[in-house]
C-alpha positions as CSV (number, residue, x, y, z in Angstrom):
1,P,23.2,14.6,8.6
2,C,19.7,13.5,9.7
3,P,16.6,15.3,10.0
4,S,16.2,17.4,13.4
5,A,12.7,15.8,13.6
6,C,13.9,12.3,13.1
7,S,16.7,9.7,14.5
8,C,19.7,8.1,12.4
9,S,21.1,4.7,12.8
10,G,23.5,2.2,10.7
11,Q,25.0,5.2,8.6
12,S,21.8,6.6,8.2
13,A,20.5,3.8,6.5
14,K,17.6,4.0,9.2
15,V,15.3,6.7,9.6
16,V,12.7,7.0,12.1
17,C,10.4,10.0,12.4
18,T,7.5,8.7,14.5
19,R,5.3,10.8,16.8
20,R,6.6,13.9,15.7
21,G,3.7,15.9,14.5
22,L,5.1,16.3,11.3
23,S,2.4,17.5,8.3
24,R,5.0,16.1,5.1
25,A,7.4,14.3,4.6
26,P,11.0,16.1,6.5
27,P,13.6,17.2,4.4
28,G,17.1,16.3,4.3
29,V,16.6,12.8,4.5
30,P,19.8,11.0,3.4
31,P,20.0,9.7,-0.2
32,N,21.3,6.6,1.6
33,T,18.7,5.5,3.0
34,R,17.2,2.2,3.2
35,Y,14.4,2.3,6.4
36,L,12.3,5.2,6.7
37,N,9.5,5.3,9.2
38,L,6.8,8.2,9.1
39,Q,4.4,7.2,10.8
40,E,1.5,8.5,13.1
41,N,2.4,12.3,12.3
42,H,0.0,14.3,10.3
43,I,0.5,14.1,6.5
44,Q,-2.6,14.3,4.5
45,V,-1.3,14.7,1.2
46,I,1.9,12.8,-0.5
47,R,2.9,15.0,-3.2
48,T,4.9,13.9,-6.6
49,D,8.4,13.2,-6.3
50,T,8.1,13.7,-2.5
51,F,10.7,10.6,-2.3
52,K,13.0,10.8,-5.6
53,H,16.0,11.5,-3.7
54,L,16.0,8.4,-1.7
55,R,16.6,5.3,-4.6
56,H,18.3,2.8,-2.1
57,L,14.9,3.2,-0.2
58,E,13.2,-0.3,0.4
59,I,11.1,0.0,3.5
60,L,8.7,2.9,3.1
61,Q,5.8,3.7,6.5
62,L,3.9,6.0,5.9
63,S,0.6,4.4,8.1
64,R,-1.0,6.4,10.8
65,N,-1.5,9.6,9.2
66,L,-3.9,11.3,7.9
67,L,-3.0,11.0,4.7
68,R,-6.0,11.8,2.2
69,Q,-4.2,11.7,-1.1
70,V,-1.9,10.2,-2.5
71,E,-0.1,12.0,-5.9
72,V,0.6,10.4,-9.4
73,G,4.2,9.7,-9.4
74,A,4.0,10.5,-5.4
75,F,7.0,7.0,-5.1
76,N,9.2,8.4,-8.3
77,G,12.5,7.8,-8.5
78,L,12.1,4.3,-5.7
79,P,13.6,1.5,-7.7
80,N,14.4,-0.5,-4.7
81,L,11.4,-0.1,-2.7
82,N,9.7,-3.8,-1.3
83,T,7.6,-2.4,1.4
84,L,5.0,0.2,1.4
85,E,3.1,0.6,4.1
86,L,-0.4,2.7,3.7
87,F,-2.7,1.4,6.4
88,D,-4.9,3.3,9.5
89,N,-5.0,6.5,6.8
90,W,-7.7,8.5,5.4
91,L,-7.5,7.2,1.8
92,T,-10.6,6.7,-0.3
93,V,-9.3,5.7,-3.1
94,V,-7.0,3.1,-4.1
95,P,-4.2,5.8,-5.7
96,S,-3.3,3.3,-8.7
97,G,-1.4,6.1,-10.4
98,A,1.6,6.4,-7.6
99,F,2.5,3.2,-7.8
100,E,3.6,3.0,-11.1
101,Y,7.8,2.0,-11.8
102,L,8.0,0.4,-8.5
103,S,9.2,-3.0,-10.1
104,K,10.5,-4.0,-7.2
105,L,7.5,-3.7,-4.6
106,R,6.7,-6.7,-2.5
107,E,4.5,-5.7,0.5
108,L,1.8,-2.9,0.1
109,W,-0.5,-2.7,2.8
110,L,-3.8,-0.4,2.4
111,R,-5.4,-2.3,5.6
112,N,-8.4,0.4,7.2
113,N,-8.8,3.0,5.0
114,P,-11.9,4.4,3.6
115,I,-11.5,2.9,0.4
116,E,-14.9,2.6,-1.0
117,S,-14.4,0.9,-4.5
118,I,-11.3,-1.1,-6.0
119,P,-11.6,-0.2,-9.7
120,S,-9.7,-2.5,-12.7
121,Y,-6.4,-2.7,-13.0
122,A,-6.1,-1.3,-9.8
123,F,-2.3,-2.5,-8.8
124,N,-1.8,-4.1,-12.8
125,R,0.9,-1.5,-12.4
126,V,3.0,-3.5,-9.8
127,P,2.9,-6.8,-11.1
128,S,5.7,-7.6,-9.0
129,L,3.7,-7.6,-5.6
130,R,3.2,-11.0,-3.8
131,R,1.7,-9.6,-0.1
132,V,-1.6,-7.0,-0.9
133,D,-3.4,-6.4,2.9
134,L,-6.7,-5.2,1.9
135,G,-8.6,-6.1,5.0
136,E,-11.1,-3.9,7.2
137,L,-11.9,-2.1,4.0
138,K,-15.6,-1.2,6.3
139,R,-16.7,1.7,3.1
140,L,-16.1,-0.8,0.4
141,E,-18.8,-1.5,-1.3
142,Y,-17.4,-2.4,-5.3
143,I,-15.0,-4.6,-6.4
144,S,-14.3,-4.9,-9.9
145,E,-14.4,-7.8,-12.1
146,A,-11.1,-6.4,-13.1
147,A,-9.7,-5.4,-10.1
148,F,-6.9,-8.0,-9.4
149,E,-5.7,-8.1,-13.4
150,G,-2.4,-8.6,-13.6
151,L,-0.9,-9.5,-10.0
152,V,0.3,-12.5,-11.5
153,N,3.4,-13.2,-8.2
154,L,0.3,-12.4,-5.4
155,R,1.0,-15.1,-2.8
156,Y,-1.1,-13.5,0.0
157,L,-4.4,-11.5,-0.3
158,N,-6.2,-10.0,3.1
159,L,-10.0,-9.3,2.4
160,G,-11.2,-10.3,6.0
161,M,-13.4,-7.9,7.2
162,C,-14.5,-5.7,4.5
163,N,-18.1,-6.6,4.6
164,L,-18.2,-8.3,1.5
165,K,-21.8,-10.1,0.7
166,E,-19.6,-12.4,-2.4
167,I,-16.7,-13.4,-3.3
168,P,-14.5,-11.4,-5.9
169,N,-13.3,-12.2,-9.0
170,L,-10.0,-14.1,-8.1
171,T,-9.1,-16.3,-11.6
172,A,-6.2,-13.4,-12.5
173,L,-4.4,-15.0,-8.4
174,V,-3.2,-17.7,-10.7
175,R,-0.5,-18.0,-7.8
176,L,-2.2,-16.8,-4.7
177,E,-1.4,-19.1,-1.9
178,E,-3.2,-17.7,1.2
179,L,-6.7,-16.0,1.1
180,E,-7.9,-14.4,4.5
181,L,-12.3,-13.4,3.9
182,S,-13.1,-14.2,7.8
183,G,-15.5,-11.5,8.7
184,N,-17.8,-10.3,6.1
185,R,-21.0,-11.2,4.8
186,L,-20.8,-14.0,2.7
187,G,-24.1,-15.8,2.3
188,R,-22.9,-18.4,0.2
189,V,-20.0,-19.7,-1.9
190,R,-20.9,-19.6,-5.8
191,P,-19.5,-22.5,-7.8
192,G,-16.4,-21.9,-9.6
193,S,-15.5,-18.7,-7.6
194,F,-12.2,-19.6,-6.6
195,Q,-11.7,-21.6,-10.2
196,G,-8.2,-21.0,-11.0
């Protein structure tokens, strides 16, 4: 069975529900789904336990919606999720409380949201992360000294086009291989900015 607003393929392991005017995740997504695309809809809030029956889900695409809130526990029950796309939405905060128990999450896309600050330990619930895209956060005013604490496996970080005036504290990112900082307003690079 496939939700009426979606198309399913590969014995329902891939479910695509783009541009259907959905205001929430459709009911009836098959429990064996590995790939769920909900891009370009009108979803504003992801409620707690929305996807909890999708234990096999690996890729969840929620970009280009009207997302303003992701509740604590929104991604409960997704032990195999490795890619979460939330770019091009209306989030004003990093939804840290929603990331708990995502022990296999590798990629997190938050680019182009009106996020104003990145608090301490924003990502410390997901130490498995290898790629974090925070590009084009044009309203970003503040990044805490401890914002990236716990990201011990991060390889790629995008902070391009965020109006940054100085380089944030990156010392926690001991495995970082690629750092994108272009399109910012960096007047100078302080000694020790890339230490560690």
